[in-house]
MIROVEX-27926 format. One record per residue (C-alpha): z negated, x, y. Coordinates in steps of 0.25 Angstrom, whole numbers, plus 5000, padded with zeros to 4 digits. Each point is the difference from the previous one (the first is absolute). Last residue first. Layout:
<recs>
ZXY ...
</recs>
This chain:
<recs>
458052705393 501450034994 500750115005 501750005003 499649975015 499150145003 501150094996 500150064988 499650154997 501250114998 499950045014 498550034997 500450084988 501150085008 499050045012 499250064991 500850084994 500550055012 498750015007 499450094988 501350095002 499950025014 498250034998 500850124990 500950035011 498750025010 499550084991 501050084998 500450035014 501349925004 501050035008 500949984988 499649884994 500949895002 500950114995 499450024988 500449854998 499449874999 500849894993 500649895007 499549874996 500249894988 500050094988 498550055005 499449874995 498750064999 499449904993 501049954990 500450164997 498650024996 500149874992 501450054992 499550134998 498849964992 498650005004 499649844998 498749934999 500549935015 498650035005 499950134994 501650045005 499349965015 499050094997 500650124995 501049975013 499050025011 499350135002 500450084987 501449964998 500050025018 499550144998 500950044989 501249975008 499450075012 499850124989 501450004995 500549975013 499550125007 500050094990 501649994998 500849934990 499549865005 500750055015 501349994994 500850065011 500550164995 499849964984 501049895002 499749954986 499549885003 501049965012 501049914994 499549885007 499849934987 499550124994 498850015011 499649864997 499950034986 499350135001 498949935008 499849894987 500150144990 498850065009 499249874997 500550004986 499550154998 498749995008 499649874991 500550074987 499250145003 498849915003 500249934987 
</recs>
């Protein structure tokens, strides 16, 4: 099950990058580099697993719905050129966090 969760997570990221024709661009896709992979895994462990458990779903669609990456510009290796590995990894985590936060409904859409 753990393997399937990780695969589904990266398929959700991949779909956003494929829609922008950047997934197979090895020189510019940060998720094909160690800092991008470890940043994505850190975010999965610290944040996304809890949200998926709350929703009781770990499907590609659930990850895509939470992340909302298709709506925003993608992060590229160009954005990371002058950063060291630790800072680049943090930037990946921040990017994923920001895309998730941006997908949250505005406060006037909540029932109180």
